[in-house]
PDBQT receptor file of N, H, CA, C and O in Angstrom, charges set to zero:
ATOM      1  N   MET A   1       0.847  -1.174   0.000  1.00  0.00    +0.000 N 
ATOM      2  CA  MET A   1       0.000   0.000   0.000  1.00  0.00    +0.000 C 
ATOM      3  C   MET A   1       0.895   1.239   0.000  1.00  0.00    +0.000 C 
ATOM      4  O   MET A   1       1.866   1.317   0.752  1.00  0.00    +0.000 OA
ATOM      5  N   SER A   2       0.556   2.200  -0.849  1.00  0.00    +0.000 N 
ATOM      6  H   SER A   2      -0.234   2.137  -1.460  1.00  0.00    +0.000 HD
ATOM      7  CA  SER A   2       1.386   3.401  -0.954  1.00  0.00    +0.000 C 
ATOM      8  C   SER A   2       1.115   4.346   0.216  1.00  0.00    +0.000 C 
ATOM      9  O   SER A   2       0.120   4.208   0.929  1.00  0.00    +0.000 OA
ATOM     10  N   ILE A   3       2.001   5.287   0.394  1.00  0.00    +0.000 N 
ATOM     11  H   ILE A   3       2.809   5.399  -0.185  1.00  0.00    +0.000 HD
ATOM     12  CA  ILE A   3       1.891   6.237   1.497  1.00  0.00    +0.000 C 
ATOM     13  C   ILE A   3       0.642   7.102   1.348  1.00  0.00    +0.000 C 
ATOM     14  O   ILE A   3       0.033   7.479   2.349  1.00  0.00    +0.000 OA
ATOM     15  N   GLN A   4       0.252   7.421   0.113  1.00  0.00    +0.000 N 
ATOM     16  H   GLN A   4       0.747   7.115  -0.701  1.00  0.00    +0.000 HD
ATOM     17  CA  GLN A   4      -0.945   8.233  -0.109  1.00  0.00    +0.000 C 
ATOM     18  C   GLN A   4      -2.200   7.499   0.355  1.00  0.00    +0.000 C 
ATOM     19  O   GLN A   4      -3.078   8.094   0.980  1.00  0.00    +0.000 OA
ATOM     20  N   LYS A   5      -2.281   6.215   0.051  1.00  0.00    +0.000 N 
ATOM     21  H   LYS A   5      -1.568   5.731  -0.457  1.00  0.00    +0.000 HD
ATOM     22  CA  LYS A   5      -3.444   5.432   0.459  1.00  0.00    +0.000 C 
ATOM     23  C   LYS A   5      -3.489   5.273   1.974  1.00  0.00    +0.000 C 
ATOM     24  O   LYS A   5      -4.568   5.295   2.565  1.00  0.00    +0.000 OA
ATOM     25  N   LYS A   6      -2.327   5.114   2.608  1.00  0.00    +0.000 N 
ATOM     26  H   LYS A   6      -1.450   5.096   2.127  1.00  0.00    +0.000 HD
ATOM     27  CA  LYS A   6      -2.285   4.996   4.063  1.00  0.00    +0.000 C 
ATOM     28  C   LYS A   6      -2.762   6.286   4.728  1.00  0.00    +0.000 C 
ATOM     29  O   LYS A   6      -3.562   6.253   5.663  1.00  0.00    +0.000 OA
ATOM     30  N   ILE A   7      -2.270   7.407   4.243  1.00  0.00    +0.000 N 
ATOM     31  H   ILE A   7      -1.620   7.434   3.484  1.00  0.00    +0.000 HD
ATOM     32  CA  ILE A   7      -2.675   8.699   4.809  1.00  0.00    +0.000 C 
ATOM     33  C   ILE A   7      -4.170   8.930   4.575  1.00  0.00    +0.000 C 
ATOM     34  O   ILE A   7      -4.877   9.404   5.465  1.00  0.00    +0.000 OA
ATOM     35  N   LEU A   8      -4.637   8.597   3.390  1.00  0.00    +0.000 N 
ATOM     36  H   LEU A   8      -4.063   8.212   2.667  1.00  0.00    +0.000 HD
ATOM     37  CA  LEU A   8      -6.047   8.767   3.068  1.00  0.00    +0.000 C 
ATOM     38  C   LEU A   8      -6.927   7.902   3.967  1.00  0.00    +0.000 C 
ATOM     39  O   LEU A   8      -7.949   8.368   4.471  1.00  0.00    +0.000 OA
ATOM     40  N   SER A   9      -6.534   6.648   4.167  1.00  0.00    +0.000 N 
ATOM     41  H   SER A   9      -5.704   6.270   3.757  1.00  0.00    +0.000 HD
ATOM     42  CA  SER A   9      -7.333   5.761   5.018  1.00  0.00    +0.000 C 
ATOM     43  C   SER A   9      -7.283   6.192   6.479  1.00  0.00    +0.000 C 
ATOM     44  O   SER A   9      -8.257   5.999   7.207  1.00  0.00    +0.000 OA
ATOM     45  N   MET A  10      -6.177   6.769   6.919  1.00  0.00    +0.000 N 
ATOM     46  H   MET A  10      -5.386   6.926   6.327  1.00  0.00    +0.000 HD
ATOM     47  CA  MET A  10      -6.075   7.230   8.306  1.00  0.00    +0.000 C 
ATOM     48  C   MET A  10      -6.893   8.500   8.539  1.00  0.00    +0.000 C 
ATOM     49  O   MET A  10      -7.309   8.758   9.669  1.00  0.00    +0.000 OA
ATOM     50  N   THR A  11      -7.130   9.287   7.510  1.00  0.00    +0.000 N 
ATOM     51  H   THR A  11      -6.792   9.077   6.592  1.00  0.00    +0.000 HD
ATOM     52  CA  THR A  11      -7.893  10.525   7.682  1.00  0.00    +0.000 C 
ATOM     53  C   THR A  11      -9.383  10.344   7.435  1.00  0.00    +0.000 C 
ATOM     54  O   THR A  11     -10.197  11.037   8.045  1.00  0.00    +0.000 OA
ATOM     55  N   ILE A  12      -9.748   9.438   6.563  1.00  0.00    +0.000 N 
ATOM     56  H   ILE A  12      -9.087   8.875   6.067  1.00  0.00    +0.000 HD
ATOM     57  CA  ILE A  12     -11.166   9.237   6.262  1.00  0.00    +0.000 C 
ATOM     58  C   ILE A  12     -11.891   8.585   7.438  1.00  0.00    +0.000 C 
ATOM     59  O   ILE A  12     -13.034   8.943   7.722  1.00  0.00    +0.000 OA
ATOM     60  N   GLY A  13     -11.267   7.655   8.114  1.00  0.00    +0.000 N 
ATOM     61  H   GLY A  13     -10.338   7.364   7.883  1.00  0.00    +0.000 HD
ATOM     62  CA  GLY A  13     -11.908   6.961   9.239  1.00  0.00    +0.000 C 
ATOM     63  C   GLY A  13     -12.416   7.901  10.320  1.00  0.00    +0.000 C 
ATOM     64  O   GLY A  13     -13.603   7.859  10.646  1.00  0.00    +0.000 OA
ATOM     65  N   PRO A  14     -11.569   8.744  10.887  1.00  0.00    +0.000 N 
ATOM     66  CA  PRO A  14     -12.049   9.666  11.924  1.00  0.00    +0.000 C 
ATOM     67  C   PRO A  14     -13.093  10.664  11.428  1.00  0.00    +0.000 C 
ATOM     68  O   PRO A  14     -14.000  11.033  12.175  1.00  0.00    +0.000 OA
ATOM     69  N   VAL A  15     -12.976  11.100  10.187  1.00  0.00    +0.000 N 
ATOM     70  H   VAL A  15     -12.240  10.800   9.580  1.00  0.00    +0.000 HD
ATOM     71  CA  VAL A  15     -13.960  12.040   9.642  1.00  0.00    +0.000 C 
ATOM     72  C   VAL A  15     -15.329  11.374   9.542  1.00  0.00    +0.000 C 
ATOM     73  O   VAL A  15     -16.342  11.977   9.897  1.00  0.00    +0.000 OA
ATOM     74  N   VAL A  16     -15.363  10.147   9.067  1.00  0.00    +0.000 N 
ATOM     75  H   VAL A  16     -14.541   9.656   8.779  1.00  0.00    +0.000 HD
ATOM     76  CA  VAL A  16     -16.625   9.411   8.964  1.00  0.00    +0.000 C 
ATOM     77  C   VAL A  16     -17.194   9.159  10.356  1.00  0.00    +0.000 C 
ATOM     78  O   VAL A  16     -18.396   9.319  10.571  1.00  0.00    +0.000 OA
ATOM     79  N   LEU A  17     -16.351   8.770  11.295  1.00  0.00    +0.000 N 
ATOM     80  H   LEU A  17     -15.375   8.639  11.121  1.00  0.00    +0.000 HD
ATOM     81  CA  LEU A  17     -16.806   8.516  12.661  1.00  0.00    +0.000 C 
ATOM     82  C   LEU A  17     -17.384   9.778  13.293  1.00  0.00    +0.000 C 
ATOM     83  O   LEU A  17     -18.454   9.729  13.900  1.00  0.00    +0.000 OA
ATOM     84  N   LEU A  18     -16.699  10.896  13.160  1.00  0.00    +0.000 N 
ATOM     85  H   LEU A  18     -15.830  10.937  12.666  1.00  0.00    +0.000 HD
ATOM     86  CA  LEU A  18     -17.211  12.155  13.701  1.00  0.00    +0.000 C 
ATOM     87  C   LEU A  18     -18.506  12.567  13.008  1.00  0.00    +0.000 C 
ATOM     88  O   LEU A  18     -19.410  13.102  13.650  1.00  0.00    +0.000 OA
ATOM     89  N   GLY A  19     -18.598  12.325  11.726  1.00  0.00    +0.000 N 
ATOM     90  H   GLY A  19     -17.864  11.891  11.205  1.00  0.00    +0.000 HD
ATOM     91  CA  GLY A  19     -19.829  12.638  10.999  1.00  0.00    +0.000 C 
ATOM     92  C   GLY A  19     -21.001  11.825  11.504  1.00  0.00    +0.000 C 
ATOM     93  O   GLY A  19     -22.088  12.363  11.714  1.00  0.00    +0.000 OA
ATOM     94  N   LEU A  20     -20.790  10.529  11.701  1.00  0.00    +0.000 N 
ATOM     95  H   LEU A  20     -19.906  10.092  11.530  1.00  0.00    +0.000 HD
ATOM     96  CA  LEU A  20     -21.861   9.671  12.210  1.00  0.00    +0.000 C 
ATOM     97  C   LEU A  20     -22.258  10.053  13.630  1.00  0.00    +0.000 C 
ATOM     98  O   LEU A  20     -23.444  10.070  13.960  1.00  0.00    +0.000 OA
ATOM     99  N   LEU A  21     -21.279  10.356  14.466  1.00  0.00    +0.000 N 
ATOM    100  H   LEU A  21     -20.316  10.342  14.198  1.00  0.00    +0.000 HD
ATOM    101  CA  LEU A  21     -21.590  10.770  15.837  1.00  0.00    +0.000 C 
ATOM    102  C   LEU A  21     -22.367  12.079  15.867  1.00  0.00    +0.000 C 
ATOM    103  O   LEU A  21     -23.309  12.226  16.646  1.00  0.00    +0.000 OA
ATOM    104  N   SER A  22     -21.983  13.018  15.034  1.00  0.00    +0.000 N 
ATOM    105  H   SER A  22     -21.217  12.898  14.401  1.00  0.00    +0.000 HD
ATOM    106  CA  SER A  22     -22.697  14.301  15.017  1.00  0.00    +0.000 C 
ATOM    107  C   SER A  22     -24.113  14.140  14.476  1.00  0.00    +0.000 C 
ATOM    108  O   SER A  22     -25.031  14.802  14.959  1.00  0.00    +0.000 OA
ATOM    109  N   ILE A  23     -24.304  13.282  13.495  1.00  0.00    +0.000 N 
ATOM    110  H   ILE A  23     -23.558  12.744  13.103  1.00  0.00    +0.000 HD
ATOM    111  CA  ILE A  23     -25.653  13.020  12.978  1.00  0.00    +0.000 C 
ATOM    112  C   ILE A  23     -26.511  12.370  14.053  1.00  0.00    +0.000 C 
ATOM    113  O   ILE A  23     -27.666  12.756  14.232  1.00  0.00    +0.000 OA
ATOM    114  N   PHE A  24     -25.974  11.397  14.768  1.00  0.00    +0.000 N 
ATOM    115  H   PHE A  24     -25.035  11.083  14.622  1.00  0.00    +0.000 HD
ATOM    116  CA  PHE A  24     -26.720  10.732  15.837  1.00  0.00    +0.000 C 
ATOM    117  C   PHE A  24     -27.098  11.724  16.929  1.00  0.00    +0.000 C 
ATOM    118  O   PHE A  24     -28.240  11.732  17.390  1.00  0.00    +0.000 OA
ATOM    119  N   PHE A  25     -26.153  12.558  17.344  1.00  0.00    +0.000 N 
ATOM    120  H   PHE A  25     -25.226  12.552  16.969  1.00  0.00    +0.000 HD
ATOM    121  CA  PHE A  25     -26.422  13.555  18.384  1.00  0.00    +0.000 C 
ATOM    122  C   PHE A  25     -27.468  14.555  17.916  1.00  0.00    +0.000 C 
ATOM    123  O   PHE A  25     -28.363  14.921  18.678  1.00  0.00    +0.000 OA
ATOM    124  N   MET A  26     -27.363  14.993  16.682  1.00  0.00    +0.000 N 
ATOM    125  H   MET A  26     -26.636  14.696  16.063  1.00  0.00    +0.000 HD
ATOM    126  CA  MET A  26     -28.311  15.959  16.142  1.00  0.00    +0.000 C 
ATOM    127  C   MET A  26     -29.712  15.369  16.073  1.00  0.00    +0.000 C 
ATOM    128  O   MET A  26     -30.680  16.044  16.422  1.00  0.00    +0.000 OA
ATOM    129  N   LEU A  27     -29.838  14.131  15.633  1.00  0.00    +0.000 N 
ATOM    130  H   LEU A  27     -29.052  13.582  15.350  1.00  0.00    +0.000 HD
ATOM    131  CA  LEU A  27     -31.153  13.505  15.521  1.00  0.00    +0.000 C 
ATOM    132  C   LEU A  27     -31.815  13.341  16.880  1.00  0.00    +0.000 C 
ATOM    133  O   LEU A  27     -33.012  13.594  17.013  1.00  0.00    +0.000 OA
ATOM    134  N   THR A  28     -31.060  12.921  17.891  1.00  0.00    +0.000 N 
ATOM    135  H   THR A  28     -30.088  12.715  17.783  1.00  0.00    +0.000 HD
ATOM    136  CA  THR A  28     -31.661  12.749  19.215  1.00  0.00    +0.000 C 
ATOM    137  C   THR A  28     -32.035  14.090  19.824  1.00  0.00    +0.000 C 
ATOM    138  O   THR A  28     -33.069  14.197  20.484  1.00  0.00    +0.000 OA
ATOM    139  N   THR A  29     -31.227  15.104  19.619  1.00  0.00    +0.000 N 
ATOM    140  H   THR A  29     -30.388  15.017  19.083  1.00  0.00    +0.000 HD
ATOM    141  CA  THR A  29     -31.526  16.430  20.156  1.00  0.00    +0.000 C 
ATOM    142  C   THR A  29     -32.748  17.029  19.472  1.00  0.00    +0.000 C 
ATOM    143  O   THR A  29     -33.630  17.572  20.137  1.00  0.00    +0.000 OA
ATOM    144  N   VAL A  30     -32.805  16.933  18.159  1.00  0.00    +0.000 N 
ATOM    145  H   VAL A  30     -32.090  16.491  17.618  1.00  0.00    +0.000 HD
ATOM    146  CA  VAL A  30     -33.939  17.477  17.417  1.00  0.00    +0.000 C 
ATOM    147  C   VAL A  30     -35.217  16.739  17.783  1.00  0.00    +0.000 C 
ATOM    148  O   VAL A  30     -36.270  17.358  17.932  1.00  0.00    +0.000 OA
ATOM    149  N   ARG A  31     -35.134  15.426  17.929  1.00  0.00    +0.000 N 
ATOM    150  H   ARG A  31     -34.278  14.923  17.808  1.00  0.00    +0.000 HD
ATOM    151  CA  ARG A  31     -36.324  14.649  18.265  1.00  0.00    +0.000 C 
ATOM    152  C   ARG A  31     -36.864  15.033  19.634  1.00  0.00    +0.000 C 
ATOM    153  O   ARG A  31     -38.070  15.225  19.784  1.00  0.00    +0.000 OA
ATOM    154  N   SER A  32     -35.996  15.149  20.637  1.00  0.00    +0.000 N 
ATOM    155  H   SER A  32     -35.015  14.993  20.515  1.00  0.00    +0.000 HD
ATOM    156  CA  SER A  32     -36.473  15.494  21.974  1.00  0.00    +0.000 C 
ATOM    157  C   SER A  32     -37.020  16.918  22.005  1.00  0.00    +0.000 C 
ATOM    158  O   SER A  32     -38.017  17.179  22.677  1.00  0.00    +0.000 OA
ATOM    159  N   SER A  33     -36.389  17.831  21.295  1.00  0.00    +0.000 N 
ATOM    160  H   SER A  33     -35.578  17.619  20.750  1.00  0.00    +0.000 HD
ATOM    161  CA  SER A  33     -36.889  19.210  21.241  1.00  0.00    +0.000 C 
ATOM    162  C   SER A  33     -38.243  19.271  20.545  1.00  0.00    +0.000 C 
ATOM    163  O   SER A  33     -39.134  20.005  20.973  1.00  0.00    +0.000 OA
ATOM    164  N   MET A  34     -38.394  18.508  19.482  1.00  0.00    +0.000 N 
ATOM    165  H   MET A  34     -37.670  17.912  19.134  1.00  0.00    +0.000 HD
ATOM    166  CA  MET A  34     -39.654  18.497  18.756  1.00  0.00    +0.000 C 
ATOM    167  C   MET A  34     -40.773  17.904  19.608  1.00  0.00    +0.000 C 
ATOM    168  O   MET A  34     -41.895  18.410  19.596  1.00  0.00    +0.000 OA
ATOM    169  N   MET A  35     -40.479  16.844  20.341  1.00  0.00    +0.000 N 
ATOM    170  H   MET A  35     -39.568  16.433  20.351  1.00  0.00    +0.000 HD
ATOM    171  CA  MET A  35     -41.487  16.236  21.209  1.00  0.00    +0.000 C 
ATOM    172  C   MET A  35     -41.921  17.205  22.300  1.00  0.00    +0.000 C 
ATOM    173  O   MET A  35     -43.110  17.296  22.604  1.00  0.00    +0.000 OA
ATOM    174  N   GLU A  36     -40.979  17.928  22.890  1.00  0.00    +0.000 N 
ATOM    175  H   GLU A  36     -40.013  17.854  22.643  1.00  0.00    +0.000 HD
ATOM    176  CA  GLU A  36     -41.323  18.911  23.914  1.00  0.00    +0.000 C 
ATOM    177  C   GLU A  36     -42.196  20.019  23.334  1.00  0.00    +0.000 C 
ATOM    178  O   GLU A  36     -43.158  20.448  23.971  1.00  0.00    +0.000 OA
ATOM    179  N   GLU A  37     -41.870  20.476  22.149  1.00  0.00    +0.000 N 
ATOM    180  H   GLU A  37     -41.088  20.127  21.633  1.00  0.00    +0.000 HD
ATOM    181  CA  GLU A  37     -42.644  21.540  21.502  1.00  0.00    +0.000 C 
ATOM    182  C   GLU A  37     -44.064  21.071  21.200  1.00  0.00    +0.000 C 
ATOM    183  O   GLU A  37     -45.018  21.823  21.400  1.00  0.00    +0.000 OA
ATOM    184  N   ILE A  38     -44.213  19.849  20.726  1.00  0.00    +0.000 N 
ATOM    185  H   ILE A  38     -43.438  19.238  20.563  1.00  0.00    +0.000 HD
ATOM    186  CA  ILE A  38     -45.534  19.301  20.420  1.00  0.00    +0.000 C 
ATOM    187  C   ILE A  38     -46.354  19.152  21.693  1.00  0.00    +0.000 C 
ATOM    188  O   ILE A  38     -47.535  19.499  21.713  1.00  0.00    +0.000 OA
ATOM    189  N   GLU A  39     -45.738  18.640  22.756  1.00  0.00    +0.000 N 
ATOM    190  H   GLU A  39     -44.779  18.359  22.740  1.00  0.00    +0.000 HD
ATOM    191  CA  GLU A  39     -46.457  18.472  24.018  1.00  0.00    +0.000 C 
ATOM    192  C   GLU A  39     -46.939  19.809  24.567  1.00  0.00    +0.000 C 
ATOM    193  O   GLU A  39     -48.069  19.909  25.046  1.00  0.00    +0.000 OA
ATOM    194  N   GLU A  40     -46.098  20.832  24.504  1.00  0.00    +0.000 N 
ATOM    195  H   GLU A  40     -45.180  20.750  24.115  1.00  0.00    +0.000 HD
ATOM    196  CA  GLU A  40     -46.500  22.155  24.990  1.00  0.00    +0.000 C 
ATOM    197  C   GLU A  40     -47.647  22.717  24.149  1.00  0.00    +0.000 C 
ATOM    198  O   GLU A  40     -48.566  23.334  24.687  1.00  0.00    +0.000 OA
ATOM    199  N   GLY A  41     -47.598  22.509  22.850  1.00  0.00    +0.000 N 
ATOM    200  H   GLY A  41     -46.851  22.008  22.413  1.00  0.00    +0.000 HD
ATOM    201  CA  GLY A  41     -48.677  22.969  21.982  1.00  0.00    +0.000 C 
ATOM    202  C   GLY A  41     -49.989  22.268  22.273  1.00  0.00    +0.000 C 
ATOM    203  O   GLY A  41     -51.045  22.899  22.284  1.00  0.00    +0.000 OA
ATOM    204  N   LEU A  42     -49.927  20.963  22.507  1.00  0.00    +0.000 N 
ATOM    205  H   LEU A  42     -49.069  20.450  22.498  1.00  0.00    +0.000 HD
ATOM    206  CA  LEU A  42     -51.140  20.212  22.828  1.00  0.00    +0.000 C 
ATOM    207  C   LEU A  42     -51.709  20.617  24.182  1.00  0.00    +0.000 C 
ATOM    208  O   LEU A  42     -52.927  20.676  24.351  1.00  0.00    +0.000 OA
ATOM    209  N   LYS A  43     -50.836  20.897  25.148  1.00  0.00    +0.000 N 
ATOM    210  H   LYS A  43     -49.847  20.849  25.011  1.00  0.00    +0.000 HD
ATOM    211  CA  LYS A  43     -51.315  21.368  26.448  1.00  0.00    +0.000 C 
ATOM    212  C   LYS A  43     -52.023  22.710  26.307  1.00  0.00    +0.000 C 
ATOM    213  O   LYS A  43     -53.055  22.936  26.937  1.00  0.00    +0.000 OA
ATOM    214  N   GLY A  44     -51.479  23.593  25.492  1.00  0.00    +0.000 N 
ATOM    215  H   GLY A  44     -50.640  23.409  24.980  1.00  0.00    +0.000 HD
ATOM    216  CA  GLY A  44     -52.111  24.886  25.253  1.00  0.00    +0.000 C 
ATOM    217  C   GLY A  44     -53.462  24.748  24.570  1.00  0.00    +0.000 C 
ATOM    218  O   GLY A  44     -54.414  25.445  24.921  1.00  0.00    +0.000 OA
ATOM    219  N   THR A  45     -53.548  23.850  23.596  1.00  0.00    +0.000 N 
ATOM    220  H   THR A  45     -52.775  23.284  23.310  1.00  0.00    +0.000 HD
ATOM    221  CA  THR A  45     -54.811  23.607  22.905  1.00  0.00    +0.000 C 
ATOM    222  C   THR A  45     -55.850  23.035  23.855  1.00  0.00    +0.000 C 
ATOM    223  O   THR A  45     -57.014  23.433  23.818  1.00  0.00    +0.000 OA
ATOM    224  N   ALA A  46     -55.438  22.106  24.704  1.00  0.00    +0.000 N 
ATOM    225  H   ALA A  46     -54.492  21.783  24.734  1.00  0.00    +0.000 HD
ATOM    226  CA  ALA A  46     -56.364  21.524  25.674  1.00  0.00    +0.000 C 
ATOM    227  C   ALA A  46     -56.850  22.577  26.666  1.00  0.00    +0.000 C 
ATOM    228  O   ALA A  46     -58.032  22.600  27.010  1.00  0.00    +0.000 OA
ATOM    229  N   ALA A  47     -55.965  23.440  27.124  1.00  0.00    +0.000 N 
ATOM    230  H   ALA A  47     -55.005  23.422  26.844  1.00  0.00    +0.000 HD
ATOM    231  CA  ALA A  47     -56.360  24.491  28.064  1.00  0.00    +0.000 C 
ATOM    232  C   ALA A  47     -57.324  25.474  27.404  1.00  0.00    +0.000 C 
ATOM    233  O   ALA A  47     -58.285  25.911  28.036  1.00  0.00    +0.000 OA
ATOM    234  N   ALA A  48     -57.083  25.824  26.150  1.00  0.00    +0.000 N 
ATOM    235  H   ALA A  48     -56.303  25.469  25.636  1.00  0.00    +0.000 HD
ATOM    236  CA  ALA A  48     -57.976  26.744  25.439  1.00  0.00    +0.000 C 
ATOM    237  C   ALA A  48     -59.345  26.116  25.212  1.00  0.00    +0.000 C 
ATOM    238  O   ALA A  48     -60.365  26.792  25.346  1.00  0.00    +0.000 OA
ATOM    239  N   THR A  49     -59.376  24.835  24.871  1.00  0.00    +0.000 N 
ATOM    240  H   THR A  49     -58.547  24.286  24.762  1.00  0.00    +0.000 HD
ATOM    241  CA  THR A  49     -60.645  24.142  24.674  1.00  0.00    +0.000 C 
ATOM    242  C   THR A  49     -61.420  24.060  25.975  1.00  0.00    +0.000 C 
ATOM    243  O   THR A  49     -62.629  24.292  25.989  1.00  0.00    +0.000 OA
ATOM    244  N   LEU A  50     -60.753  23.740  27.051  1.00  0.00    +0.000 N 
ATOM    245  H   LEU A  50     -59.771  23.552  27.039  1.00  0.00    +0.000 HD
ATOM    246  CA  LEU A  50     -61.411  23.671  28.357  1.00  0.00    +0.000 C 
ATOM    247  C   LEU A  50     -61.949  25.035  28.766  1.00  0.00    +0.000 C 
ATOM    248  O   LEU A  50     -63.052  25.128  29.304  1.00  0.00    +0.000 OA
ATOM    249  N   ALA A  51     -61.192  26.083  28.521  1.00  0.00    +0.000 N 
ATOM    250  H   ALA A  51     -60.296  26.008  28.084  1.00  0.00    +0.000 HD
ATOM    251  CA  ALA A  51     -61.653  27.434  28.853  1.00  0.00    +0.000 C 
ATOM    252  C   ALA A  51     -62.868  27.815  28.012  1.00  0.00    +0.000 C 
ATOM    253  O   ALA A  51     -63.778  28.479  28.510  1.00  0.00    +0.000 OA
ATOM    254  N   ALA A  52     -62.894  27.407  26.749  1.00  0.00    +0.000 N 
ATOM    255  H   ALA A  52     -62.155  26.868  26.344  1.00  0.00    +0.000 HD
ATOM    256  CA  ALA A  52     -64.045  27.709  25.892  1.00  0.00    +0.000 C 
ATOM    257  C   ALA A  52     -65.287  26.983  26.376  1.00  0.00    +0.000 C 
ATOM    258  O   ALA A  52     -66.378  27.552  26.359  1.00  0.00    +0.000 OA
ATOM    259  N   TYR A  53     -65.143  25.751  26.803  1.00  0.00    +0.000 N 
ATOM    260  H   TYR A  53     -64.256  25.289  26.817  1.00  0.00    +0.000 HD
ATOM    261  CA  TYR A  53     -66.293  25.015  27.330  1.00  0.00    +0.000 C 
ATOM    262  C   TYR A  53     -66.745  25.588  28.666  1.00  0.00    +0.000 C 
ATOM    263  O   TYR A  53     -67.941  25.578  28.960  1.00  0.00    +0.000 OA
ATOM    264  N   ASP A  54     -65.832  26.079  29.472  1.00  0.00    +0.000 N 
ATOM    265  H   ASP A  54     -64.861  26.086  29.233  1.00  0.00    +0.000 HD
ATOM    266  CA  ASP A  54     -66.190  26.631  30.777  1.00  0.00    +0.000 C 
ATOM    267  C   ASP A  54     -66.910  27.970  30.666  1.00  0.00    +0.000 C 
ATOM    268  O   ASP A  54     -67.620  28.360  31.592  1.00  0.00    +0.000 OA
ATOM    269  N   GLN A  55     -66.745  28.678  29.563  1.00  0.00    +0.000 N 
ATOM    270  H   GLN A  55     -66.168  28.361  28.810  1.00  0.00    +0.000 HD
ATOM    271  CA  GLN A  55     -67.399  29.978  29.407  1.00  0.00    +0.000 C 
ATOM    272  C   GLN A  55     -68.903  29.849  29.212  1.00  0.00    +0.000 C 
ATOM    273  O   GLN A  55     -69.659  30.721  29.642  1.00  0.00    +0.000 OA
ATOM    274  N   ASN A  56     -69.337  28.795  28.583  1.00  0.00    +0.000 N 
ATOM    275  H   ASN A  56     -68.724  28.086  28.234  1.00  0.00    +0.000 HD
ATOM    276  CA  ASN A  56     -70.755  28.619  28.268  1.00  0.00    +0.000 C 
ATOM    277  C   ASN A  56     -71.343  27.522  29.141  1.00  0.00    +0.000 C 
ATOM    278  O   ASN A  56     -70.802  26.419  29.218  1.00  0.00    +0.000 OA
ATOM    279  N   THR A  57     -72.445  27.830  29.792  1.00  0.00    +0.000 N 
ATOM    280  H   THR A  57     -72.885  28.726  29.729  1.00  0.00    +0.000 HD
ATOM    281  CA  THR A  57     -73.092  26.829  30.641  1.00  0.00    +0.000 C 
ATOM    282  C   THR A  57     -73.944  25.912  29.778  1.00  0.00    +0.000 C 
ATOM    283  O   THR A  57     -74.320  26.257  28.658  1.00  0.00    +0.000 OA
ATOM    284  N   GLY A  58     -74.234  24.759  30.312  1.00  0.00    +0.000 N 
ATOM    285  H   GLY A  58     -73.928  24.479  31.222  1.00  0.00    +0.000 HD
ATOM    286  CA  GLY A  58     -75.097  23.813  29.616  1.00  0.00    +0.000 C 
ATOM    287  C   GLY A  58     -74.406  22.485  29.402  1.00  0.00    +0.000 C 
ATOM    288  O   GLY A  58     -73.232  22.293  29.718  1.00  0.00    +0.000 OA
ATOM    289  N   ASP A  59     -75.199  21.570  28.844  1.00  0.00    +0.000 N 
ATOM    290  H   ASP A  59     -76.153  21.726  28.587  1.00  0.00    +0.000 HD
ATOM    291  CA  ASP A  59     -74.689  20.235  28.554  1.00  0.00    +0.000 C 
ATOM    292  C   ASP A  59     -74.192  20.191  27.116  1.00  0.00    +0.000 C 
ATOM    293  O   ASP A  59     -74.791  20.780  26.216  1.00  0.00    +0.000 OA
ATOM    294  N   TYR A  60     -73.112  19.500  26.924  1.00  0.00    +0.000 N 
ATOM    295  H   TYR A  60     -72.626  19.022  27.656  1.00  0.00    +0.000 HD
ATOM    296  CA  TYR A  60     -72.551  19.339  25.589  1.00  0.00    +0.000 C 
ATOM    297  C   TYR A  60     -72.683  17.889  25.182  1.00  0.00    +0.000 C 
ATOM    298  O   TYR A  60     -72.397  16.981  25.963  1.00  0.00    +0.000 OA
ATOM    299  N   MET A  61     -73.129  17.673  23.925  1.00  0.00    +0.000 N 
ATOM    300  H   MET A  61     -73.361  18.410  23.290  1.00  0.00    +0.000 HD
ATOM    301  CA  MET A  61     -73.258  16.319  23.407  1.00  0.00    +0.000 C 
ATOM    302  C   MET A  61     -72.427  16.194  22.142  1.00  0.00    +0.000 C 
ATOM    303  O   MET A  61     -72.248  17.156  21.395  1.00  0.00    +0.000 OA
ATOM    304  N   GLU A  62     -71.934  15.014  21.925  1.00  0.00    +0.000 N 
ATOM    305  H   GLU A  62     -72.079  14.233  22.532  1.00  0.00    +0.000 HD
ATOM    306  CA  GLU A  62     -71.178  14.743  20.711  1.00  0.00    +0.000 C 
ATOM    307  C   GLU A  62     -72.156  14.345  19.620  1.00  0.00    +0.000 C 
ATOM    308  O   GLU A  62     -72.950  13.422  19.802  1.00  0.00    +0.000 OA
ATOM    309  N   SER A  63     -72.105  15.028  18.500  1.00  0.00    +0.000 N 
ATOM    310  H   SER A  63     -71.460  15.778  18.352  1.00  0.00    +0.000 HD
ATOM    311  CA  SER A  63     -73.005  14.686  17.398  1.00  0.00    +0.000 C 
ATOM    312  C   SER A  63     -72.255  13.835  16.385  1.00  0.00    +0.000 C 
ATOM    313  O   SER A  63     -71.056  14.011  16.167  1.00  0.00    +0.000 OA
ATOM    314  N   SER A  64     -72.975  12.920  15.778  1.00  0.00    +0.000 N 
ATOM    315  H   SER A  64     -73.948  12.777  15.954  1.00  0.00    +0.000 HD
ATOM    316  CA  SER A  64     -72.349  12.011  14.813  1.00  0.00    +0.000 C 
ATOM    317  C   SER A  64     -72.438  12.551  13.419  1.00  0.00    +0.000 C 
ATOM    318  O   SER A  64     -71.963  11.914  12.479  1.00  0.00    +0.000 OA
TER     319      SER A  64
C-alpha cells in the first residue's frame, strides 16, 4: 500500500466517525426538542378548549 493510500485511510476513518456521531447527536436532540414543543402545543390547545367550554353553561353532546 502506498503512502498516499495509508494517509487517506487514516484521515477518512475519523472524519466518517465524527460525521456519524454528530448526525446521531443531532437527531436525538432534534427529536427530543420536537417532542417537547408538540407536548406544549397540545397542552395549550387543551387548556384553550377547556376554557371555551367553561365559558358557556349547559350540557354538551357529541353529534355524529
